[in-house]
Backbone and ligand atoms as CSV (ligand in chain L), in Angstrom:
chain,resi,resn,atom,element,x,y,z
A,1,MET,N,N,16.992,79.563,57.504
A,1,MET,CA,C,18.269,79.515,58.229
A,1,MET,C,C,18.262,78.280,59.106
A,2,LYS,N,N,17.188,78.135,59.855
A,2,LYS,CA,C,17.073,77.011,60.808
A,2,LYS,C,C,17.312,75.680,60.126
A,3,GLU,N,N,16.674,75.565,58.960
A,3,GLU,CA,C,16.724,74.264,58.253
A,3,GLU,C,C,18.176,74.031,57.743
A,4,GLU,N,N,18.768,75.155,57.235
A,4,GLU,CA,C,20.176,74.950,56.775
A,4,GLU,C,C,21.113,74.592,57.935
A,5,LEU,N,N,20.850,75.185,59.052
A,5,LEU,CA,C,21.719,74.846,60.239
A,5,LEU,C,C,21.516,73.406,60.689
A,6,ALA,N,N,20.314,72.968,60.570
A,6,ALA,CA,C,20.006,71.574,60.906
A,6,ALA,C,C,20.753,70.630,59.965
A,7,ALA,N,N,20.844,71.016,58.646
A,7,ALA,CA,C,21.588,70.231,57.669
A,7,ALA,C,C,23.073,70.178,58.008
A,8,VAL,N,N,23.602,71.349,58.339
A,8,VAL,CA,C,25.046,71.408,58.772
A,8,VAL,C,C,25.309,70.582,60.003
A,9,ALA,N,N,24.373,70.748,60.934
A,9,ALA,CA,C,24.541,69.864,62.210
A,9,ALA,C,C,24.550,68.416,61.851
A,10,ALA,N,N,23.716,67.995,60.910
A,10,ALA,CA,C,23.645,66.588,60.559
A,10,ALA,C,C,24.965,66.146,59.884
A,11,ALA,N,N,25.529,67.043,59.058
A,11,ALA,CA,C,26.793,66.716,58.447
A,11,ALA,C,C,27.954,66.643,59.463
A,12,ALA,N,N,27.871,67.561,60.464
A,12,ALA,CA,C,28.912,67.543,61.504
A,12,ALA,C,C,28.884,66.271,62.314
A,13,ARG,N,N,27.777,65.602,62.373
A,13,ARG,CA,C,27.675,64.327,63.118
A,13,ARG,C,C,28.572,63.293,62.499
A,14,GLU,N,N,28.911,63.446,61.207
A,14,GLU,CA,C,29.813,62.447,60.523
A,14,GLU,C,C,31.219,62.943,60.421
A,15,CYS,N,N,31.563,64.082,61.062
A,15,CYS,CA,C,32.880,64.684,60.882
A,15,CYS,C,C,33.963,63.687,61.397
A,16,ARG,N,N,34.991,63.576,60.581
A,16,ARG,CA,C,36.225,62.797,60.990
A,16,ARG,C,C,37.465,63.591,60.720
A,17,ALA,N,N,37.334,64.936,60.803
A,17,ALA,CA,C,38.484,65.816,60.427
A,17,ALA,C,C,39.621,65.736,61.511
A,18,CYS,N,N,39.332,65.299,62.696
A,18,CYS,CA,C,40.356,65.047,63.708
A,18,CYS,C,C,39.997,63.870,64.460
A,19,PRO,N,N,40.922,63.352,65.343
A,19,PRO,CA,C,40.560,62.043,65.991
A,19,PRO,C,C,39.624,62.146,67.129
A,20,LEU,N,N,39.122,63.315,67.459
A,20,LEU,CA,C,38.360,63.426,68.711
A,20,LEU,C,C,36.971,62.773,68.633
A,21,TRP,N,N,36.519,62.540,67.384
A,21,TRP,CA,C,35.217,61.931,67.238
A,21,TRP,C,C,35.083,60.560,67.853
A,22,ALA,N,N,36.261,59.792,67.816
A,22,ALA,CA,C,36.174,58.302,68.142
A,22,ALA,C,C,35.812,58.061,69.595
A,23,PRO,N,N,36.484,58.677,70.543
A,23,PRO,CA,C,36.123,58.361,71.966
A,23,PRO,C,C,34.901,59.093,72.440
A,24,ALA,N,N,34.454,60.159,71.712
A,24,ALA,CA,C,33.367,60.995,72.194
A,24,ALA,C,C,32.046,60.217,71.959
A,25,THR,N,N,31.002,60.575,72.751
A,25,THR,CA,C,29.725,59.989,72.549
A,25,THR,C,C,29.042,60.433,71.261
A,26,GLN,N,N,29.211,61.738,71.014
A,26,GLN,CA,C,28.549,62.351,69.857
A,26,GLN,C,C,29.115,63.738,69.562
A,27,THR,N,N,28.817,64.237,68.419
A,27,THR,CA,C,29.109,65.674,68.048
A,27,THR,C,C,28.128,66.498,68.824
A,28,VAL,N,N,28.665,67.562,69.499
A,28,VAL,CA,C,27.777,68.492,70.127
A,28,VAL,C,C,27.783,69.787,69.329
A,29,PHE,N,N,26.719,69.955,68.468
A,29,PHE,CA,C,26.650,71.181,67.661
A,29,PHE,C,C,26.021,72.284,68.438
A,30,GLY,N,N,26.074,73.441,67.845
A,30,GLY,CA,C,25.518,74.636,68.491
A,30,GLY,C,C,23.949,74.536,68.491
A,31,GLU,N,N,23.341,75.411,69.283
A,31,GLU,CA,C,21.849,75.431,69.315
A,31,GLU,C,C,21.416,76.890,69.612
A,32,GLY,N,N,20.264,77.151,69.183
A,32,GLY,CA,C,19.616,78.549,69.428
A,32,GLY,C,C,19.018,79.090,68.147
A,33,PRO,N,N,18.544,80.318,68.190
A,33,PRO,CA,C,17.886,80.878,67.069
A,33,PRO,C,C,18.868,81.227,65.939
A,34,ALA,N,N,18.411,81.255,64.695
A,34,ALA,CA,C,19.206,81.718,63.593
A,34,ALA,C,C,18.241,82.346,62.576
A,35,PRO,N,N,18.493,83.648,62.271
A,35,PRO,CA,C,19.603,84.456,62.766
A,35,PRO,C,C,19.444,84.776,64.214
A,36,ALA,N,N,20.556,85.259,64.866
A,36,ALA,CA,C,20.580,85.757,66.213
A,36,ALA,C,C,21.552,86.925,66.328
A,37,ARG,N,N,21.325,87.911,67.127
A,37,ARG,CA,C,22.243,89.019,67.216
A,37,ARG,C,C,23.458,88.672,67.972
A,38,VAL,N,N,23.303,87.690,68.895
A,38,VAL,CA,C,24.445,87.273,69.675
A,38,VAL,C,C,24.811,85.822,69.544
A,39,MET,N,N,26.047,85.559,69.268
A,39,MET,CA,C,26.485,84.137,69.219
A,39,MET,C,C,27.561,84.007,70.304
A,40,LEU,N,N,27.489,82.871,71.021
A,40,LEU,CA,C,28.393,82.690,72.133
A,40,LEU,C,C,29.243,81.418,71.825
A,41,VAL,N,N,30.526,81.552,71.991
A,41,VAL,CA,C,31.378,80.434,71.636
A,41,VAL,C,C,32.229,80.013,72.843
A,42,GLY,N,N,32.043,78.693,73.245
A,42,GLY,CA,C,32.825,78.147,74.317
A,42,GLY,C,C,34.028,77.339,73.773
A,43,GLU,N,N,34.632,76.549,74.578
A,43,GLU,CA,C,35.748,75.777,74.182
A,43,GLU,C,C,35.422,74.421,73.497
A,44,GLN,N,N,34.859,73.575,74.236
A,44,GLN,CA,C,34.443,72.236,73.746
A,44,GLN,C,C,33.419,71.704,74.683
A,45,PRO,N,N,32.556,70.734,74.329
A,45,PRO,CA,C,31.628,70.246,75.245
A,45,PRO,C,C,32.327,69.511,76.421
A,46,GLY,N,N,31.698,69.563,77.601
A,46,GLY,CA,C,32.253,68.836,78.734
A,46,GLY,C,C,31.546,67.551,78.848
A,47,ASP,N,N,31.796,66.868,79.969
A,47,ASP,CA,C,31.290,65.482,80.191
A,47,ASP,C,C,29.713,65.435,80.032
A,48,GLN,N,N,29.032,66.382,80.688
A,48,GLN,CA,C,27.600,66.343,80.585
A,48,GLN,C,C,27.064,66.745,79.229
A,49,GLU,N,N,27.738,67.639,78.571
A,49,GLU,CA,C,27.314,68.037,77.215
A,49,GLU,C,C,27.511,66.944,76.250
A,50,ASP,N,N,28.594,66.198,76.412
A,50,ASP,CA,C,28.917,65.008,75.558
A,50,ASP,C,C,27.807,63.969,75.659
A,51,LEU,N,N,27.277,63.788,76.847
A,51,LEU,CA,C,26.213,62.828,77.067
A,51,LEU,C,C,24.866,63.315,76.575
A,52,ALA,N,N,24.625,64.622,76.822
A,52,ALA,CA,C,23.317,65.174,76.462
A,52,ALA,C,C,23.198,65.605,75.054
A,53,GLY,N,N,24.392,65.838,74.334
A,53,GLY,CA,C,24.373,66.296,72.999
A,53,GLY,C,C,24.011,67.758,72.840
A,54,ARG,N,N,24.143,68.519,73.903
A,54,ARG,CA,C,23.787,69.969,73.829
A,54,ARG,C,C,24.925,70.748,74.569
A,55,PRO,N,N,25.169,72.002,74.027
A,55,PRO,CA,C,26.243,72.747,74.655
A,55,PRO,C,C,25.837,73.469,75.952
A,56,PHE,N,N,26.742,73.521,76.838
A,56,PHE,CA,C,26.589,74.330,78.163
A,56,PHE,C,C,25.344,73.924,78.923
A,57,VAL,N,N,25.196,72.627,79.249
A,57,VAL,CA,C,24.133,72.192,80.107
A,57,VAL,C,C,24.654,71.721,81.441
A,58,GLY,N,N,25.963,71.664,81.630
A,58,GLY,CA,C,26.575,71.255,82.909
A,58,GLY,C,C,26.858,72.386,83.839
A,59,PRO,N,N,27.716,72.256,84.756
A,59,PRO,CA,C,28.024,73.291,85.813
A,59,PRO,C,C,28.402,74.679,85.130
A,60,ALA,N,N,29.294,74.538,84.113
A,60,ALA,CA,C,29.759,75.864,83.485
A,60,ALA,C,C,28.570,76.567,82.819
A,61,GLY,N,N,27.680,75.703,82.237
A,61,GLY,CA,C,26.487,76.277,81.601
A,61,GLY,C,C,25.544,76.920,82.582
A,62,ARG,N,N,25.393,76.335,83.765
A,62,ARG,CA,C,24.510,76.933,84.706
A,62,ARG,C,C,25.107,78.291,85.184
A,63,LEU,N,N,26.384,78.323,85.406
A,63,LEU,CA,C,27.054,79.645,85.757
A,63,LEU,C,C,26.914,80.635,84.626
A,64,LEU,N,N,27.059,80.195,83.428
A,64,LEU,CA,C,26.914,81.069,82.231
A,64,LEU,C,C,25.552,81.614,82.197
A,65,ASP,N,N,24.505,80.804,82.413
A,65,ASP,CA,C,23.086,81.185,82.393
A,65,ASP,C,C,22.823,82.362,83.445
A,66,ARG,N,N,23.445,82.123,84.595
A,66,ARG,CA,C,23.300,83.176,85.687
A,66,ARG,C,C,23.871,84.497,85.277
A,67,ALA,N,N,25.094,84.410,84.701
A,67,ALA,CA,C,25.787,85.617,84.263
A,67,ALA,C,C,25.034,86.316,83.125
A,68,LEU,N,N,24.508,85.522,82.177
A,68,LEU,CA,C,23.751,86.123,81.054
A,68,LEU,C,C,22.528,86.923,81.584
A,69,THR,N,N,21.828,86.250,82.541
A,69,THR,CA,C,20.650,86.828,83.137
A,69,THR,C,C,21.033,88.152,83.800
A,70,GLU,N,N,22.062,88.125,84.607
A,70,GLU,CA,C,22.534,89.345,85.242
A,70,GLU,C,C,22.911,90.471,84.316
A,71,ALA,N,N,23.367,90.064,83.136
A,71,ALA,CA,C,23.846,91.053,82.186
A,71,ALA,C,C,22.683,91.498,81.302
A,72,GLY,N,N,21.508,90.975,81.512
A,72,GLY,CA,C,20.329,91.347,80.719
A,72,GLY,C,C,20.231,90.659,79.326
A,73,LEU,N,N,20.972,89.544,79.205
A,73,LEU,CA,C,20.915,88.772,77.931
A,73,LEU,C,C,20.071,87.516,78.154
A,74,ASP,N,N,19.150,87.251,77.199
A,74,ASP,CA,C,18.345,86.057,77.349
A,74,ASP,C,C,18.896,84.954,76.536
A,75,ARG,N,N,19.264,83.859,77.225
A,75,ARG,CA,C,19.907,82.735,76.453
A,75,ARG,C,C,19.103,82.165,75.384
A,76,ARG,N,N,17.762,82.266,75.527
A,76,ARG,CA,C,16.843,81.743,74.438
A,76,ARG,C,C,17.017,82.503,73.154
A,77,ARG,N,N,17.592,83.727,73.247
A,77,ARG,CA,C,17.786,84.527,72.041
A,77,ARG,C,C,19.201,84.504,71.543
A,78,VAL,N,N,20.021,83.713,72.204
A,78,VAL,CA,C,21.485,83.586,71.901
A,78,VAL,C,C,21.808,82.309,71.225
A,79,TYR,N,N,22.597,82.338,70.139
A,79,TYR,CA,C,23.016,81.033,69.577
A,79,TYR,C,C,24.286,80.613,70.330
A,80,VAL,N,N,24.211,79.418,70.957
A,80,VAL,CA,C,25.343,78.956,71.789
A,80,VAL,C,C,26.041,77.792,71.138
A,81,THR,N,N,27.370,77.885,71.054
A,81,THR,CA,C,28.152,76.833,70.397
A,81,THR,C,C,29.534,76.680,71.048
A,82,ASN,N,N,30.336,75.819,70.461
A,82,ASN,CA,C,31.707,75.672,70.918
A,82,ASN,C,C,32.763,75.679,69.705
A,83,ALA,N,N,33.928,76.038,70.012
A,83,ALA,CA,C,34.932,76.043,68.981
A,83,ALA,C,C,35.195,74.626,68.501
A,84,VAL,N,N,35.221,73.690,69.414
A,84,VAL,CA,C,35.509,72.252,69.132
A,84,VAL,C,C,34.203,71.485,69.452
A,85,LYS,N,N,33.798,70.659,68.579
A,85,LYS,CA,C,32.486,70.054,68.752
A,85,LYS,C,C,32.437,68.667,69.390
A,86,HIS,N,N,33.673,68.182,69.724
A,86,HIS,CA,C,33.743,66.906,70.511
A,86,HIS,C,C,34.425,67.052,71.844
A,87,PHE,N,N,34.019,66.252,72.810
A,87,PHE,CA,C,34.608,66.286,74.132
A,87,PHE,C,C,35.929,65.606,74.035
A,88,LYS,N,N,36.970,66.331,74.493
A,88,LYS,CA,C,38.378,65.654,74.552
A,88,LYS,C,C,38.601,65.327,75.999
A,89,PHE,N,N,38.859,64.126,76.295
A,89,PHE,CA,C,39.126,63.746,77.706
A,89,PHE,C,C,40.077,62.617,77.895
A,90,GLN,N,N,40.444,62.407,79.153
A,90,GLN,CA,C,41.338,61.284,79.423
A,90,GLN,C,C,40.618,60.403,80.485
A,91,PRO,N,N,40.424,59.177,80.211
A,91,PRO,CA,C,39.696,58.344,81.198
A,91,PRO,C,C,40.573,58.157,82.487
A,92,ARG,N,N,39.898,58.322,83.493
A,92,ARG,CA,C,40.582,58.137,84.852
A,92,ARG,C,C,39.652,57.374,85.763
A,93,GLY,N,N,39.762,56.109,85.852
A,93,GLY,CA,C,38.809,55.285,86.592
A,93,GLY,C,C,37.447,55.404,85.839
A,94,LYS,N,N,36.419,55.813,86.710
A,94,LYS,CA,C,35.064,56.042,86.143
A,94,LYS,C,C,34.900,57.403,85.539
A,95,ARG,N,N,35.922,58.277,85.829
A,95,ARG,CA,C,35.755,59.648,85.451
A,95,ARG,C,C,36.422,59.913,84.061
A,96,ARG,N,N,35.943,60.969,83.468
A,96,ARG,CA,C,36.607,61.420,82.212
A,96,ARG,C,C,37.082,62.850,82.442
A,97,LEU,N,N,38.347,62.980,82.416
A,97,LEU,CA,C,38.981,64.260,82.792
A,97,LEU,C,C,39.191,65.148,81.503
A,98,HIS,N,N,38.664,66.331,81.543
A,98,HIS,CA,C,38.731,67.283,80.450
A,98,HIS,C,C,40.200,67.520,80.044
A,99,GLN,N,N,40.448,67.525,78.768
A,99,GLN,CA,C,41.724,67.878,78.215
A,99,GLN,C,C,41.612,69.063,77.235
A,100,LYS,N,N,42.574,69.920,77.252
A,100,LYS,CA,C,42.534,71.027,76.316
A,100,LYS,C,C,42.691,70.622,74.868
A,101,PRO,N,N,41.855,71.131,73.889
A,101,PRO,CA,C,42.093,70.790,72.517
A,101,PRO,C,C,43.358,71.379,71.979
A,102,SER,N,N,44.048,70.651,71.075
A,102,SER,CA,C,45.274,71.142,70.459
A,102,SER,C,C,44.912,72.211,69.382
A,103,THR,N,N,45.932,72.947,68.926
A,103,THR,CA,C,45.693,73.940,67.871
A,103,THR,C,C,45.132,73.171,66.626
A,104,GLY,N,N,45.726,72.018,66.334
A,104,GLY,CA,C,45.231,71.278,65.123
A,104,GLY,C,C,43.777,70.871,65.278
A,105,GLU,N,N,43.337,70.482,66.429
A,105,GLU,CA,C,41.962,70.172,66.657
A,105,GLU,C,C,41.043,71.335,66.553
A,106,ILE,N,N,41.546,72.451,67.079
A,106,ILE,CA,C,40.765,73.742,66.885
A,106,ILE,C,C,40.587,74.060,65.454
A,107,VAL,N,N,41.657,73.973,64.719
A,107,VAL,CA,C,41.692,74.407,63.308
A,107,VAL,C,C,40.791,73.466,62.496
A,108,ALA,N,N,40.844,72.185,62.806
A,108,ALA,CA,C,39.998,71.176,62.088
A,108,ALA,C,C,38.514,71.507,62.242
A,109,CYS,N,N,38.179,72.136,63.333
A,109,CYS,CA,C,36.736,72.420,63.559
A,109,CYS,C,C,36.277,73.850,63.096
A,110,VAL,N,N,37.287,74.603,62.620
A,110,VAL,CA,C,36.951,75.981,62.255
A,110,VAL,C,C,35.802,76.000,61.124
A,111,PRO,N,N,35.883,75.142,60.100
A,111,PRO,CA,C,34.831,75.207,59.110
A,111,PRO,C,C,33.358,75.073,59.629
A,112,TRP,N,N,33.177,74.312,60.693
A,112,TRP,CA,C,31.819,74.206,61.251
A,112,TRP,C,C,31.420,75.510,61.892
A,113,LEU,N,N,32.369,76.118,62.628
A,113,LEU,CA,C,32.050,77.381,63.250
A,113,LEU,C,C,31.760,78.510,62.262
A,114,GLU,N,N,32.536,78.469,61.157
A,114,GLU,CA,C,32.352,79.407,60.058
A,114,GLU,C,C,30.964,79.274,59.503
A,115,ARG,N,N,30.505,78.003,59.280
A,115,ARG,CA,C,29.197,77.874,58.706
A,115,ARG,C,C,28.119,78.261,59.696
A,116,GLU,N,N,28.321,78.010,60.942
A,116,GLU,CA,C,27.343,78.479,61.914
A,116,GLU,C,C,27.299,80.032,61.881
A,117,ARG,N,N,28.451,80.672,61.864
A,117,ARG,CA,C,28.537,82.149,61.878
A,117,ARG,C,C,27.851,82.634,60.584
A,118,ALA,N,N,28.040,82.041,59.441
A,118,ALA,CA,C,27.462,82.555,58.195
A,118,ALA,C,C,25.904,82.401,58.270
A,119,LEU,N,N,25.371,81.420,58.932
A,119,LEU,CA,C,23.969,81.235,58.987
A,119,LEU,C,C,23.260,81.984,60.154
A,120,VAL,N,N,24.005,82.199,61.213
A,120,VAL,CA,C,23.484,82.926,62.346
A,120,VAL,C,C,23.596,84.470,62.170
A,121,GLU,N,N,24.557,84.884,61.417
A,121,GLU,CA,C,24.858,86.289,61.143
A,121,GLU,C,C,24.799,87.199,62.433
A,122,PRO,N,N,25.604,86.805,63.429
A,122,PRO,CA,C,25.539,87.553,64.676
A,122,PRO,C,C,26.171,89.000,64.515
A,123,ALA,N,N,25.587,89.955,65.254
A,123,ALA,CA,C,26.268,91.236,65.323
A,123,ALA,C,C,27.481,91.138,66.272
A,124,ILE,N,N,27.310,90.369,67.315
A,124,ILE,CA,C,28.436,90.197,68.303
A,124,ILE,C,C,28.624,88.722,68.601
A,125,ILE,N,N,29.892,88.363,68.547
A,125,ILE,CA,C,30.297,86.997,68.948
A,125,ILE,C,C,31.072,87.104,70.259
A,126,ILE,N,N,30.468,86.536,71.322
A,126,ILE,CA,C,31.166,86.476,72.619
A,126,ILE,C,C,32.033,85.215,72.709
A,127,LEU,N,N,33.339,85.485,72.944
A,127,LEU,CA,C,34.282,84.371,72.910
A,127,LEU,C,C,34.659,84.073,74.408
A,128,LEU,N,N,34.315,82.886,74.823
A,128,LEU,CA,C,34.595,82.498,76.178
A,128,LEU,C,C,35.951,81.765,76.300
A,129,GLY,N,N,36.971,82.491,76.653
A,129,GLY,CA,C,38.283,81.799,76.844
A,129,GLY,C,C,39.183,81.781,75.640
A,130,ALA,N,N,40.363,81.265,75.829
A,130,ALA,CA,C,41.454,81.305,74.834
A,130,ALA,C,C,41.185,80.399,73.627
A,131,THR,N,N,40.463,79.285,73.756
A,131,THR,CA,C,40.241,78.353,72.623
A,131,THR,C,C,39.308,79.020,71.701
A,132,ALA,N,N,38.197,79.601,72.184
A,132,ALA,CA,C,37.181,80.242,71.425
A,132,ALA,C,C,37.832,81.450,70.694
A,133,ALA,N,N,38.627,82.234,71.448
A,133,ALA,CA,C,39.278,83.394,70.871
A,133,ALA,C,C,40.255,82.991,69.784
A,134,ARG,N,N,40.989,81.933,70.020
A,134,ARG,CA,C,41.908,81.433,68.999
A,134,ARG,C,C,41.288,81.025,67.693
A,135,SER,N,N,40.111,80.404,67.905
A,135,SER,CA,C,39.350,79.853,66.780
A,135,SER,C,C,38.783,80.991,65.885
A,136,VAL,N,N,38.237,82.010,66.507
A,136,VAL,CA,C,37.588,83.083,65.711
A,136,VAL,C,C,38.583,84.091,65.258
A,137,LEU,N,N,39.523,84.511,66.130
A,137,LEU,CA,C,40.415,85.594,65.797
A,137,LEU,C,C,41.686,85.054,65.048
A,138,ARG,N,N,41.852,83.746,65.035
A,138,ARG,CA,C,42.972,83.135,64.314
A,138,ARG,C,C,44.347,83.562,64.808
A,139,ARG,N,N,44.389,83.838,66.122
A,139,ARG,CA,C,45.726,84.159,66.704
A,139,ARG,C,C,45.625,83.781,68.152
A,140,ASN,N,N,46.792,83.731,68.800
A,140,ASN,CA,C,46.796,83.511,70.289
A,140,ASN,C,C,46.329,84.838,70.934
A,141,VAL,N,N,45.411,84.653,71.950
A,141,VAL,CA,C,44.861,85.868,72.569
A,141,VAL,C,C,45.147,85.852,74.080
A,142,ALA,N,N,45.670,86.900,74.623
A,142,ALA,CA,C,45.850,86.948,76.089
A,142,ALA,C,C,44.545,87.576,76.634
A,143,ILE,N,N,43.763,86.734,77.267
A,143,ILE,CA,C,42.370,87.129,77.712
A,143,ILE,C,C,42.417,88.354,78.590
A,144,ALA,N,N,43.342,88.296,79.565
A,144,ALA,CA,C,43.403,89.432,80.536
A,144,ALA,C,C,43.629,90.777,79.843
A,145,ARG,N,N,44.377,90.764,78.771
A,145,ARG,CA,C,44.711,92.023,78.027
A,145,ARG,C,C,43.644,92.465,77.113
A,146,GLU,N,N,42.910,91.549,76.535
A,146,GLU,CA,C,41.987,91.836,75.418
A,146,GLU,C,C,40.475,91.809,75.763
A,147,ARG,N,N,40.211,91.337,77.017
A,147,ARG,CA,C,38.802,91.132,77.366
A,147,ARG,C,C,38.009,92.447,77.476
A,148,GLY,N,N,36.710,92.292,77.274
A,148,GLY,CA,C,35.811,93.410,77.551
A,148,GLY,C,C,35.801,94.566,76.545
A,149,ARG,N,N,36.305,94.342,75.352
A,149,ARG,CA,C,36.144,95.407,74.332
A,149,ARG,C,C,35.815,94.785,73.015
A,150,LEU,N,N,35.143,95.591,72.194
A,150,LEU,CA,C,34.657,95.081,70.902
A,150,LEU,C,C,35.808,95.075,69.912
A,151,ILE,N,N,35.978,93.929,69.271
A,151,ILE,CA,C,37.036,93.803,68.272
A,151,ILE,C,C,36.372,93.533,66.896
A,152,PRO,N,N,36.478,94.488,65.973
A,152,PRO,CA,C,35.809,94.363,64.708
A,152,PRO,C,C,36.307,93.093,63.927
A,153,LEU,N,N,35.370,92.400,63.303
A,153,LEU,CA,C,35.745,91.140,62.578
A,153,LEU,C,C,35.641,91.299,61.107
A,154,GLU,N,N,36.563,90.654,60.429
A,154,GLU,CA,C,36.443,90.568,58.926
A,154,GLU,C,C,35.198,89.865,58.643
A,155,GLY,N,N,34.409,90.428,57.636
A,155,GLY,CA,C,33.230,89.711,57.273
A,155,GLY,C,C,32.001,90.302,58.062
A,156,GLY,N,N,32.309,91.295,58.967
A,156,GLY,CA,C,31.155,91.984,59.637
A,156,GLY,C,C,31.022,91.509,61.050
A,157,GLY,N,N,30.427,92.391,61.831
A,157,GLY,CA,C,30.160,92.144,63.247
A,157,GLY,C,C,31.407,92.387,64.062
A,158,ALA,N,N,31.333,92.074,65.322
A,158,ALA,CA,C,32.413,92.303,66.219
A,158,ALA,C,C,32.476,91.075,67.236
A,159,ALA,N,N,33.679,90.940,67.780
A,159,ALA,CA,C,33.893,89.851,68.770
A,159,ALA,C,C,34.158,90.540,70.138
A,160,LEU,N,N,33.784,89.919,71.186
A,160,LEU,CA,C,34.106,90.346,72.519
A,160,LEU,C,C,34.644,89.143,73.280
A,161,VAL,N,N,35.881,89.337,73.709
A,161,VAL,CA,C,36.601,88.248,74.472
A,161,VAL,C,C,36.370,88.360,75.924
A,162,THR,N,N,36.150,87.268,76.566
A,162,THR,CA,C,36.002,87.271,78.057
A,162,THR,C,C,36.485,85.923,78.591
A,163,VAL,N,N,36.404,85.706,79.897
A,163,VAL,CA,C,36.884,84.427,80.523
A,163,VAL,C,C,35.926,83.312,80.195
A,164,HIS,N,N,36.422,82.136,80.373
A,164,HIS,CA,C,35.562,80.962,80.270
A,164,HIS,C,C,34.888,80.769,81.673
A,165,PRO,N,N,33.616,80.434,81.747
A,165,PRO,CA,C,32.976,80.186,83.054
A,165,PRO,C,C,33.643,79.081,83.866
A,166,SER,N,N,34.304,78.087,83.248
A,166,SER,CA,C,34.999,77.043,83.993
A,166,SER,C,C,36.119,77.614,84.883
A,167,TYR,N,N,36.696,78.699,84.379
A,167,TYR,CA,C,37.759,79.369,85.182
A,167,TYR,C,C,37.191,79.863,86.449
A,168,LEU,N,N,35.948,80.412,86.450
A,168,LEU,CA,C,35.318,80.890,87.662
A,168,LEU,C,C,35.060,79.723,88.636
A,169,LEU,N,N,34.640,78.606,88.057
A,169,LEU,CA,C,34.333,77.461,88.866
A,169,LEU,C,C,35.575,76.936,89.615
A,170,ARG,N,N,36.748,77.170,89.048
A,170,ARG,CA,C,37.974,76.631,89.632
A,170,ARG,C,C,38.472,77.544,90.760
A,171,LEU,N,N,38.013,78.757,90.863
A,171,LEU,CA,C,38.515,79.712,91.917
A,171,LEU,C,C,38.004,79.198,93.259
A,172,ARG,N,N,38.903,79.030,94.199
A,172,ARG,CA,C,38.611,78.476,95.517
A,172,ARG,C,C,38.227,79.581,96.526
A,173,ASP,N,N,38.864,80.775,96.355
A,173,ASP,CA,C,38.591,81.877,97.379
A,173,ASP,C,C,37.264,82.557,96.960
A,174,GLU,N,N,36.392,82.670,97.968
A,174,GLU,CA,C,35.054,83.138,97.668
A,174,GLU,C,C,35.027,84.579,97.216
A,175,GLU,N,N,35.831,85.425,97.894
A,175,GLU,CA,C,35.901,86.811,97.479
A,175,GLU,C,C,36.387,86.995,96.007
A,176,GLU,N,N,37.401,86.203,95.788
A,176,GLU,CA,C,37.964,86.247,94.377
A,176,GLU,C,C,36.967,85.789,93.374
A,177,ARG,N,N,36.196,84.721,93.768
A,177,ARG,CA,C,35.228,84.206,92.806
A,177,ARG,C,C,34.096,85.302,92.546
A,178,HIS,N,N,33.645,85.975,93.659
A,178,HIS,CA,C,32.622,86.966,93.487
A,178,HIS,C,C,33.111,88.057,92.512
A,179,ALA,N,N,34.323,88.500,92.761
A,179,ALA,CA,C,34.970,89.572,91.960
A,179,ALA,C,C,35.059,89.156,90.537
A,180,ALA,N,N,35.494,87.957,90.363
A,180,ALA,CA,C,35.660,87.403,88.911
A,180,ALA,C,C,34.334,87.272,88.239
A,181,PHE,N,N,33.312,86.878,89.007
A,181,PHE,CA,C,31.952,86.734,88.404
A,181,PHE,C,C,31.413,88.110,88.019
A,182,ALA,N,N,31.619,89.086,88.857
A,182,ALA,CA,C,31.185,90.469,88.586
A,182,ALA,C,C,31.905,90.980,87.354
A,183,ALA,N,N,33.170,90.676,87.221
A,183,ALA,CA,C,33.894,91.131,85.967
A,183,ALA,C,C,33.379,90.465,84.735
A,184,PHE,N,N,33.043,89.195,84.871
A,184,PHE,CA,C,32.495,88.475,83.736
A,184,PHE,C,C,31.148,89.081,83.282
A,185,VAL,N,N,30.322,89.378,84.264
A,185,VAL,CA,C,28.982,90.005,83.975
A,185,VAL,C,C,29.245,91.404,83.330
A,186,ALA,N,N,30.215,92.124,83.856
A,186,ALA,CA,C,30.569,93.432,83.190
A,186,ALA,C,C,30.936,93.282,81.773
A,187,ASP,N,N,31.722,92.259,81.467
A,187,ASP,CA,C,32.120,92.043,80.031
A,187,ASP,C,C,30.828,91.762,79.230
A,188,LEU,N,N,29.973,90.856,79.705
A,188,LEU,CA,C,28.753,90.493,78.955
A,188,LEU,C,C,27.872,91.737,78.791
A,189,ARG,N,N,27.887,92.670,79.759
A,189,ARG,CA,C,27.034,93.863,79.615
A,189,ARG,C,C,27.528,94.752,78.465
A,190,ILE,N,N,28.811,94.753,78.272
A,190,ILE,CA,C,29.351,95.556,77.122
A,190,ILE,C,C,28.739,95.119,75.807
A,191,ALA,N,N,28.633,93.770,75.702
A,191,ALA,CA,C,27.985,93.168,74.503
A,191,ALA,C,C,26.514,93.614,74.486
A,192,LYS,N,N,25.851,93.505,75.626
A,192,LYS,CA,C,24.421,93.846,75.645
A,192,LYS,C,C,24.245,95.355,75.221
A,193,GLU,N,N,25.025,96.209,75.807
A,193,GLU,CA,C,24.918,97.681,75.567
A,193,GLU,C,C,25.197,97.939,74.091
A,194,ALA,N,N,26.166,97.226,73.539
A,194,ALA,CA,C,26.511,97.541,72.124
A,194,ALA,C,C,25.398,97.211,71.188
A,195,LEU,N,N,24.524,96.282,71.588
A,195,LEU,CA,C,23.363,95.898,70.787
A,195,LEU,C,C,22.354,96.997,70.715
A,196,GLY,N,N,22.374,97.905,71.709
A,196,GLY,CA,C,21.483,99.029,71.780
A,196,GLY,C,C,20.071,98.684,72.255
L,1,URA,N1,N,32.558,74.187,78.438
L,1,URA,C1,C,32.459,74.669,77.215
L,1,URA,O1,O,33.400,75.329,76.747
L,1,URA,N2,N,31.409,74.330,76.443
L,1,URA,C2,C,30.446,73.579,76.876
L,1,URA,O2,O,29.501,73.301,76.116
L,1,URA,C3,C,30.457,73.135,78.270
L,1,URA,C4,C,31.567,73.449,78.971
């Protein structure tokens, strides 16, 4: 499985299915064990991930790591990836400002995620935010309404929708941030408990 994933990752480095490859530094493919019982899907690599070539290594990744630990999930046992494999940004001076991927860009990347899923064979896919949910569930998802419950998936396994950690980073009120982090951990615990 690991070797096959490495071959798929190598093919994804040449992907030209949407225009996002051109300004990005590199394709950021998923990483982690295969098979794995848990697969985690984010939106797209951020600035630091684009430079490092690895998913969730920046501020959102550090917050995610803390939440996984609190929920009793070991990141080393989780396959971590993104719905879109290139960083979409707008240059602003020396900075690169994150831009949301379009539906077309999400759809163009679906075949990579499907191949990851087929090789990782997760029992549970944790979907971080609306882009990940859109990509896997193939419909628009209202996170607040659908978060924190297992949604059976065609082809086996279940999905669990929750917020994206970047949303927590944007909250300015400390009390609100604490409450939102606790709710995020509670969602992750549902996945942990479902694994038995
Ligand atoms: N946000 C994401 O959705 N994915 C990453 O890899 C980093 C930040």
